[in-house]
C-alpha positions in Angstrom: 14.3 6.8 -6.8 16.3 10.3 -8.7 19.4 10.7 -9.9 21.4 13.9 -10.0 25.4 15.2 -10.9 27.7 16.0 -7.9 27.2 19.3 -8.7 23.7 19.9 -9.4 23.9 17.8 -4.9 26.5 20.6 -4.3 23.8 23.2 -5.0 20.6 21.6 -4.2 21.8 19.7 -1.1 18.5 21.0 1.2 16.0 19.9 -1.6 17.4 17.2 -2.0 17.2 16.7 1.8 13.7 17.6 2.1 12.6 15.2 -1.1 13.5 12.2 1.7 12.5 13.6 4.8 8.5 14.4 2.5 9.5 10.4 1.7 8.8 11.8 -2.3 12.1 10.0 -2.7 13.5 6.6 -0.9 16.9 7.1 -2.3 19.1 9.8 -4.3 21.4 9.1 -6.7 24.6 10.6 -7.1 26.6 11.0 -10.1 30.2 11.2 -11.8 30.1 11.9 -15.9 26.6 10.3 -15.5 27.9 7.7 -13.3 26.5 7.0 -10.1 29.0 6.8 -7.3 27.1 7.2 -3.7 23.4 7.5 -2.7 21.4 9.4 0.5 18.9 7.5 1.6 16.6 8.2 5.0 17.9 6.7 8.3 14.8 4.2 9.2 12.9 5.1 11.8 13.4 3.6 15.0 10.6 1.4 16.7 9.6 3.2 20.1 10.0 0.2 22.5 7.0 0.0 25.3 8.9 0.4 28.1 6.1 2.7 30.7 3.7 0.3 31.7 5.9 -2.8 30.4 4.8 -4.6 33.7 0.8 -3.8 33.6 -0.8 -6.7 35.1 2.4 -8.8 36.1 2.4 -7.5 39.9 -0.3 -7.3 42.2 0.1 -5.1 45.3 -1.8 -6.2 48.4 -4.9 -3.8 48.7 -3.6 -2.0 51.7 -0.3 -0.8 50.2 -1.0 3.3 50.2 -1.8 2.8 54.2 1.8 2.4 54.9 3.2 5.1 53.4 0.3 7.2 54.4 1.3 7.0 57.3 5.1 8.4 56.1 3.5 11.5 55.2 4.2 13.7 58.6 7.6 12.6 58.9 8.5 13.2 54.9 6.7 16.6 55.1 9.3 17.1 58.1 12.2 16.5 56.2 11.1 19.1 53.2 10.2 21.5 55.8 13.7 21.7 57.7 11.9 20.2 60.9 13.1 16.2 61.1 14.7 15.6 64.5 18.2 13.8 64.3 
């Protein structure tokens, strides 16, 4: 916990923010005439939710699943090459 007066906070803002970023301080109090009037704190890190792969193990596909798409390879290639028949 650090307490600084307004003038010091204005001139040393980058230094104060660095103290918070490096976790050397959790809270910095700003004072006017020695009386605390505000505080600066770190923004808590958000927990990253695991979205990709969240359903692993809960879905099962047939063994021959890939075979259905293998038959479309030629058609898809033709679409990319501009050779699709209309």
